[in-house]
C-alpha angles and dihedrals in degrees: 000000000000121000130200127208116242090249093052092044092054090047088053090053097253123141130201114270104170142031119261113279120217108226134244093009095058099034092118092056091049091048091054092052092048091049090053091049092051093047090051092045089233115163108239144159137203113238121203112218131173092259096045140283129323134186119241127187138195118245122242118274103253096179093102098045 
């Protein structure tokens, strides 16, 4: 699994989607979120923070709306 830093995630146009998960205690919750993101084909990244890991996503491209 690859993790981004918050600074790199923001530079890559991601925004925080979830709270920070405490691993390994909350691994099941994180796995459920990641499964939903994959099913929805939503571009996402895992961000390593001092308190744990959070899920960030990219916003929709609104240039063609």
